[in-house]
C-alpha positions in Angstrom: 5.1 20.1 -7.4 3.8 20.6 -3.9 6.4 18.5 -2.1 9.3 20.3 -3.8 8.0 23.7 -2.6 8.0 22.3 1.0 11.3 20.7 0.6 12.9 23.9 -0.6 11.6 25.7 2.5 13.3 23.2 4.8 16.8 22.0 5.3 17.1 18.5 4.1 20.0 16.4 2.8 20.0 14.6 -0.6 18.9 11.3 0.9 15.8 12.9 2.6 14.9 14.8 -0.6 15.1 11.7 -2.7 13.0 9.7 -0.2 10.3 12.5 0.0 10.2 13.0 -3.7 9.8 9.2 -4.4 7.2 8.9 -1.6 5.2 11.8 -3.0 5.3 10.4 -6.5 4.3 6.9 -5.2 1.5 8.3 -3.1 0.1 10.3 -6.0 0.2 7.2 -8.2 -1.5 5.2 -5.5 -4.2 7.8 -5.0 -4.5 8.5 -8.7 -3.7 12.2 -8.2 -2.3 14.0 -11.1 -3.1 17.7 -10.5 -0.6 19.8 -8.6 -3.4 22.3 -8.2 -5.5 19.8 -6.2 -5.6 20.8 -2.5 -5.2 17.1 -1.6 -1.7 17.1 -3.1 -0.7 20.0 -0.9 -2.0 18.1 2.2 -0.3 15.0 1.0 3.0 16.8 0.6 2.8 18.3 4.1 2.1 14.8 5.5 5.1 13.3 3.7 7.4 16.0 5.0 6.1 15.4 8.5 6.6 11.6 8.2 10.1 12.0 6.8 10.8 14.4 9.6 10.6 11.5 12.0 13.7 10.0 10.3 12.0 7.5 8.1 13.8 7.2 4.7 11.9 4.4 3.0 9.7 6.0 0.3 7.0 3.3 0.5 6.7 3.6 4.2 6.6 7.4 4.1 3.9 7.3 1.4 1.8 4.8 3.3 2.1 6.6 6.6 1.3 10.0 5.0 -1.8 8.5 3.3 -2.9 6.9 6.5 -2.3 10.1 8.5 -4.7 11.9 6.2 -7.3 9.3 6.7 -7.5 8.5 3.0 -8.4 5.0 2.1 -6.2 3.6 -0.6 -8.0 2.0 -3.6 -7.3 -1.6 -2.3 -8.8 -0.6 1.1 -11.9 0.9 -0.5 -12.6 -2.4 -2.4 -12.2 -4.4 0.8 -14.6 -2.0 2.6 -17.2 -2.5 -0.1 -17.0 -6.3 0.1 -16.7 -6.4 3.8 -13.5 -8.3 3.8 -11.1 -7.6 6.7 -7.5 -6.7 6.3 -5.2 -9.8 6.8 
């Protein structure tokens, strides 16, 4: 898995590793990614490590910030964009 390779290259404690792994899994589920060979998963993993490097430990926050940092619209945002509805 892309995030585990990046984690192994750094020096992270068990809490950070758990948060990054959970964030990566959640982000892949949200974006419907299932291929570790997909270049997007590598970019996502790098973004997750970067966000977690700021000290954030909440997996949902890490996942959302990483997805946002990559400029990827989440499925719910894509449907709002198609209907013209603004975010509330």
